[in-house]
C-alpha positions, 0 to 999 in steps of 0.5 A, a space after each residue: 248054277 254059277 261058278 265061283 270066281 277065281 279070286 275066291 279060290 285064291 283067297 282060301 289059303 289066307 282064310 284058312 291061315 287066319 282061322 288057324 291063328 284064331 284057334 291057336 292057344 295064345 301064350 301071354 306073359 303076365 306080371 310076376 309077384 314080388 318076394 316069391 321064388 319062381 321056377 323056370 326051365 332051360 334046355 340048350 345054351 343060347 336058347 331062351 329060358 321058358 316057364 313051366 307047363 302048364 303055366 307056360 304051354 311051351 315049357 316042359 314039366 317041372 319039379 316043384 320045390 319040396 321045401 320053400 313054396 314056389 310058383 311056376 313061371 308062365 311064358 317069358 318075358 316076365 314083367 313087373 314094376 319095382 317100387 320107388 326104392 328099387 328091387 333086387 333080382 335073385 337068380 339061382 340054378 337048381 338040382 345039379 350045378 351045370 347051368 349058368 345064366 345071362 339075365 336080360 332086362 328089356 333085351 339088355 344084358 344086366 349080367 351073368 350068374 356065377 360060374 358053377 363048380 368046376 371040379 365036381 357036380 354039386 346037387 342042392 336039390 329043388 329048394 331055391 333057398 337052399 340052392 341060392 346058399 349052396 357053394 358051387 351053384 350058379 347064382 347072382 343078385 342084380 340091382 334094379 331101378 324103380 319102374 318097369 322091368 321085362 326079364 328074360 334069361 338065357 343059359 350060357 352053360 346048360 345040360 337042360 334043367 331048371 332054376 329059380 328067380 325072386 324079385 325082392 323090393 329094396 329095403 326102405 330106410 326107417 323114418 328114424 334113420 332118415 331123420 338122423 341122416 338129415 340132422 347129420 347133414 344139417 350139422 355138417 352144413 352148419 360147421 362148414 358155414 361157421 368155418 367160412 365166416 370165422 
């Protein structure tokens, strides 16, 4: 019986590591839907927000909204494409007012949500629409240009909890409004032309 070469035994740890990587579950962020409230989870300040289990296997169990329909987020970053008119990103804390978030797009900060109530804890419950409209809850609206976006959130204040965000397509002006705007600009140009020639 022939003995195996030493090189074979030297490669065993690498082969075992490769096998473990192939068996490990992959966590992939998928594109998010517009006009839907999406739930995320946070732990400590400075630690990136996650999605909610089971959509994000690395995230905790989350309590879904008992009012407005919502969905759990998968693993970050959360990607989407804003239409030609642009979009708004609405972010709100949920449950108790003890979080504040910094929003990043492709790793660049786009801003902070408002500071939570300083004097007393506010509890808005689990409905994102109610929470977004409740004074004292950390919330913010961020304008986003048309095109691709890759969102991550980092709590700057946190005791561990959850929040929601929603991407809303910016309103496109009605055709009649555009026609009136064009007529107005044409009139202004005609008046300027008359004043110069007169």
